[in-house]
C-alpha positions as CSV (number, residue, x, y, z in Angstrom):
1,M,23.8,3.6,94.3
2,K,22.4,4.1,90.1
3,T,18.7,2.8,89.1
4,R,18.8,1.3,85.7
5,N,18.1,5.1,84.3
6,D,21.1,6.3,85.5
7,R,19.7,8.5,88.4
8,P,21.5,8.3,91.2
9,S,19.5,7.0,94.8
10,I,17.7,8.2,97.6
11,I,16.8,5.5,100.3
12,F,14.1,6.8,102.7
13,I,13.0,4.6,105.9
14,V,9.8,6.1,107.4
15,G,7.2,5.5,109.7
16,P,5.7,6.8,113.4
17,T,7.6,7.0,116.7
18,S,8.5,4.2,117.9
19,S,8.9,2.1,115.5
20,G,13.0,1.7,115.0
21,K,13.7,3.9,112.3
22,S,16.9,4.9,113.4
23,K,18.4,1.4,114.1
24,V,17.1,0.2,110.5
25,A,18.7,3.5,108.8
26,V,21.9,2.3,110.1
27,E,22.2,-0.8,109.8
28,L,20.7,-0.4,106.0
29,A,24.1,2.3,105.7
30,K,26.4,-0.7,107.0
31,R,25.4,-2.9,104.2
32,I,24.9,-0.7,101.1
33,G,27.3,1.9,101.8
34,G,25.4,4.6,102.9
35,E,25.2,8.1,104.9
36,I,22.1,9.2,106.9
37,F,20.2,12.5,106.9
38,S,17.4,12.8,109.4
39,C,13.9,13.8,108.1
40,D,13.0,14.3,111.7
41,S,12.3,18.1,112.6
42,M,13.0,18.1,116.5
43,Q,16.2,16.0,116.1
44,V,17.6,19.3,114.4
45,Y,18.6,21.2,117.1
46,R,20.9,21.2,120.3
47,D,20.7,20.5,123.5
48,M,17.0,18.4,123.3
49,D,18.4,14.9,123.3
50,V,16.1,13.6,125.8
51,I,13.0,15.3,124.5
52,N,13.7,14.7,120.7
53,Q,15.0,11.3,121.0
54,A,18.0,11.8,118.9
55,P,19.8,9.0,117.4
56,A,22.2,7.4,120.6
57,E,26.3,7.7,119.8
58,E,26.2,4.1,119.8
59,I,23.6,4.0,117.4
60,M,25.4,6.6,115.2
61,S,28.5,4.5,115.7
62,G,30.2,4.2,112.1
63,V,27.9,5.9,110.0
64,K,27.6,9.4,109.3
65,H,24.8,11.5,110.1
66,H,23.1,14.7,108.9
67,I,20.9,17.4,110.3
68,V,21.1,16.1,113.8
69,R,22.3,18.7,116.7
70,V,23.0,21.2,114.3
71,I,21.3,24.6,115.5
72,P,19.9,25.8,118.9
73,P,16.4,25.9,120.3
74,E,16.1,29.4,120.2
75,E,16.2,29.8,115.9
76,E,13.4,28.7,114.1
77,F,13.0,25.5,111.8
78,S,10.9,24.8,109.0
79,A,9.8,22.6,106.0
80,A,11.8,24.8,103.6
81,K,14.8,25.0,105.6
82,F,14.9,21.2,105.9
83,A,14.0,21.1,102.1
84,Q,17.5,22.9,101.6
85,M,19.7,21.5,104.3
86,A,18.5,18.0,103.0
87,E,18.9,18.9,99.7
88,Q,22.5,19.8,100.2
89,A,23.3,16.7,102.8
90,V,22.3,14.7,99.8
91,G,24.6,16.2,97.2
92,S,27.4,15.4,99.6
93,I,26.3,12.1,100.1
94,I,26.5,11.2,96.6
95,S,29.7,13.4,95.9
96,S,31.3,10.9,98.7
97,G,30.0,8.1,97.0
98,K,27.4,7.7,99.3
99,V,23.8,6.6,99.4
100,P,22.1,8.7,100.9
101,I,19.3,7.2,103.5
102,G,16.7,9.5,104.7
103,A,15.1,8.7,108.4
104,G,12.5,10.7,110.2
105,G,8.9,11.0,110.7
106,T,8.0,14.0,109.7
107,G,6.0,14.0,107.0
108,L,5.5,17.2,105.0
109,Y,9.0,17.6,105.6
110,I,10.1,14.0,103.4
111,K,7.3,15.5,101.5
112,S,8.6,19.2,101.1
113,L,12.3,18.0,99.7
114,V,10.5,15.1,97.6
115,D,8.0,17.0,95.9
116,G,8.6,20.5,96.1
117,I,7.8,23.2,98.2
118,F,5.3,26.0,97.4
119,E,7.2,29.6,98.4
120,S,4.4,31.1,99.9
121,P,4.0,35.4,100.2
122,P,3.9,36.3,103.8
123,K,0.6,38.0,105.0
124,D,-0.5,41.3,104.6
125,P,-3.1,42.4,106.9
126,G,-4.7,45.5,105.2
127,L,-5.8,43.5,102.1
128,R,-6.9,40.8,104.4
129,E,-9.1,43.1,105.8
130,R,-10.6,44.9,102.4
131,L,-11.3,41.8,101.8
132,K,-12.9,40.7,104.3
133,Q,-14.8,43.4,104.4
134,T,-15.8,43.2,100.5
135,A,-17.3,40.0,102.1
136,A,-19.1,40.8,104.7
137,Q,-21.0,43.7,102.5
138,N,-21.6,41.3,99.5
139,G,-21.3,37.6,100.8
140,K,-19.2,35.0,100.8
141,E,-20.3,34.0,97.7
142,Y,-19.8,36.9,96.1
143,L,-15.8,36.5,97.0
144,H,-15.9,33.6,95.2
145,V,-17.5,33.9,92.5
146,Q,-14.3,36.7,91.7
147,L,-11.7,34.3,92.2
148,E,-13.1,31.9,89.6
149,K,-12.3,34.9,87.3
150,I,-9.1,34.8,88.1
151,D,-8.0,31.3,89.5
152,P,-10.7,28.9,88.6
153,E,-8.8,26.0,89.5
154,T,-8.0,27.3,93.1
155,A,-11.8,28.5,93.3
156,G,-13.2,25.3,92.2
157,K,-11.8,23.0,95.0
158,L,-12.9,25.8,97.6
159,H,-15.9,26.0,99.6
160,P,-17.7,29.8,99.2
161,N,-17.9,29.6,103.2
162,D,-14.2,28.8,103.2
163,L,-13.5,32.6,103.6
164,R,-10.2,32.2,105.1
165,R,-8.3,29.9,102.3
166,V,-10.6,32.0,99.1
167,I,-8.9,35.2,101.2
168,R,-5.3,33.5,101.1
169,A,-5.6,32.4,97.4
170,F,-6.6,36.8,96.0
171,E,-3.6,37.7,98.6
172,V,-1.3,35.7,96.7
173,Y,-2.5,36.6,93.2
174,E,-2.3,40.2,94.7
175,L,1.0,39.8,96.3
176,T,2.7,37.9,93.3
177,G,0.6,38.2,90.5
178,R,1.0,34.8,90.1
179,T,-2.1,32.6,91.0
180,I,-1.5,29.8,93.8
181,H,-2.2,27.2,91.3
182,D,0.4,28.6,88.8
183,K,3.1,28.9,92.1
184,K,1.8,25.5,92.9
185,S,3.0,23.5,89.6
186,E,6.0,25.3,89.8
187,K,7.4,23.8,92.6
188,E,10.0,21.0,91.6
189,G,11.7,18.3,94.6
190,I,14.1,16.0,94.2
191,A,12.2,13.4,92.7
192,K,13.0,14.8,89.4
193,K,16.5,14.3,89.5
194,Y,16.7,11.2,91.5
195,E,15.7,7.6,92.0
196,I,13.1,7.9,95.2
197,R,12.1,4.8,97.0
198,M,10.4,4.6,100.7
199,F,10.2,2.1,103.1
200,G,7.6,2.2,105.7
201,L,8.0,0.3,109.1
202,S,4.6,-1.4,110.3
203,L,4.2,-2.8,113.3
204,P,0.2,-3.6,114.9
205,R,-1.2,-0.9,117.3
206,K,-0.5,-2.6,120.7
207,I,3.5,-3.6,119.8
208,L,3.5,0.2,118.5
209,Y,2.0,1.9,121.5
210,D,4.0,-0.7,124.3
211,R,7.3,0.6,122.2
212,I,5.4,4.7,122.5
213,N,4.9,4.1,126.1
214,S,8.6,2.5,126.7
215,A,10.0,5.0,125.1
216,V,8.5,7.5,127.3
217,D,9.6,6.0,130.5
218,N,13.3,5.3,129.5
219,M,12.5,9.5,129.0
220,F,11.9,10.7,132.3
221,E,14.4,8.1,133.4
222,R,16.9,10.1,131.0
223,G,16.2,13.0,133.0
224,I,13.7,15.1,130.7
225,V,12.3,16.6,134.1
226,K,16.0,18.3,134.3
227,E,16.2,18.9,130.3
228,V,12.9,20.7,130.2
229,E,13.3,23.1,133.3
230,S,16.4,24.1,131.7
231,L,14.6,24.4,128.7
232,R,12.3,26.5,130.2
233,G,14.7,29.4,131.4
234,R,15.8,30.0,127.2
235,A,13.7,31.4,124.3
236,L,12.8,29.0,122.8
237,S,11.4,29.5,118.8
238,L,7.6,28.4,118.3
239,T,9.7,25.3,116.7
240,A,11.1,24.1,119.4
241,G,8.0,25.0,121.5
242,K,5.5,22.4,119.8
243,A,8.5,19.5,120.4
244,L,6.5,16.7,122.6
245,G,7.6,16.6,126.5
246,I,7.5,20.2,126.5
247,K,4.1,21.2,127.4
248,E,3.9,18.0,129.8
249,V,6.9,18.0,131.3
250,S,6.3,22.3,132.2
251,S,2.4,21.1,133.3
252,F,4.6,19.9,136.5
253,F,6.6,23.1,137.2
254,D,3.5,25.0,136.6
255,G,1.5,22.9,139.4
256,K,-0.6,21.5,136.7
257,R,0.2,17.8,137.3
258,S,2.2,15.2,139.0
259,V,5.3,14.1,137.9
260,E,3.2,10.7,136.8
261,E,0.7,12.6,135.8
262,A,2.5,14.3,133.0
263,K,4.2,11.3,131.9
264,E,0.8,9.6,131.2
265,E,0.1,12.7,129.2
266,L,2.9,12.3,127.2
267,K,2.5,8.9,126.6
268,R,-0.8,9.6,125.1
269,N,0.1,12.7,123.2
270,T,3.1,10.9,121.4
271,R,0.2,7.8,120.7
272,K,-1.9,10.3,118.9
273,Y,1.1,11.7,116.9
274,A,1.6,8.8,115.8
275,K,-1.6,7.9,114.2
276,R,-1.1,11.0,112.6
277,Q,2.2,10.1,110.9
278,L,0.5,6.7,109.8
279,T,-2.5,8.8,108.7
280,W,0.2,10.7,106.7
281,F,2.4,8.0,105.0
282,R,-0.4,5.2,104.7
283,A,-2.0,8.1,101.6
284,D,1.5,8.2,100.1
285,G,1.6,5.3,97.7
286,R,5.1,5.2,97.2
287,V,5.7,3.4,100.9
288,E,6.3,0.3,100.9
289,W,5.3,-1.0,104.1
290,L,7.8,-3.7,106.4
291,D,7.1,-5.3,109.0
292,A,8.8,-3.9,111.8
293,D,8.2,-6.2,114.9
294,R,11.9,-8.1,114.0
295,D,15.6,-7.6,114.4
296,P,16.2,-4.0,112.5
297,G,19.3,-5.9,110.4
298,E,17.1,-8.4,109.2
299,I,14.7,-5.3,108.0
300,A,17.6,-3.8,106.3
301,E,18.3,-6.8,104.9
302,E,14.8,-6.5,103.3
303,I,15.3,-3.4,101.9
304,R,19.0,-4.2,100.5
305,K,17.6,-6.6,98.4
306,L,14.6,-5.1,97.6
307,I,16.9,-2.1,96.3
């Protein structure tokens, strides 16, 4: 699908967990000839279907999905890796004559793909320690003044007391020969090559929370306790280990909570996560918000008309 400026379009369906993104994306794909690539930091993992709530086979039926269940939970994942995989998926989808539809709620991953990602150099513990000693001897203000001389743009955004970020700015300059400001200005995402449309699914808080609570109940019915028990015997990556459900259910195995208490804790933490997702996406003026308290097909049809 081409736009007036002849650039291919990419459609994103975003919003909080349990807002119905997967179903809407499938309905839209059927209407416009699309394929879906997941924008969820956990659905990339295999063997975590209950925890990551990856789209069920019946939902995926008839529509090709990308970046779902492709790596083991022992493997680290990141926004940079996602951006690379997603850009490849987008290219493949367009080459096949289909429309790419990104569906998911991991805002940082979507932003990294669309706007580019700042490739930060690795930490240098020795350099950091020397800078900390300089600050201790001369004061935090001294280090901030020195930063102003090499990177006034970054220094202007940092308070002198924000020693951690001031030190990181020095570290990037020392290790790369470029300032953070310069490196961030170099980042490039797919927004320069494609026409981006983002649609957010919005629900009244009570309805969203009711959906989240029902989703968690369903996770326990589907066997999240057994799935977490299996994963506890594996060397999970730091990324996979952060999945909602692992810590909460593990507390049951550790004797800290009953199953019912673990379930309620997961509900609370998932509701908090949904609030963070909404805060992220609402700060992005490109997102066009739609009422999600209706049939997914109806929402998809509205998006089809809008694009």
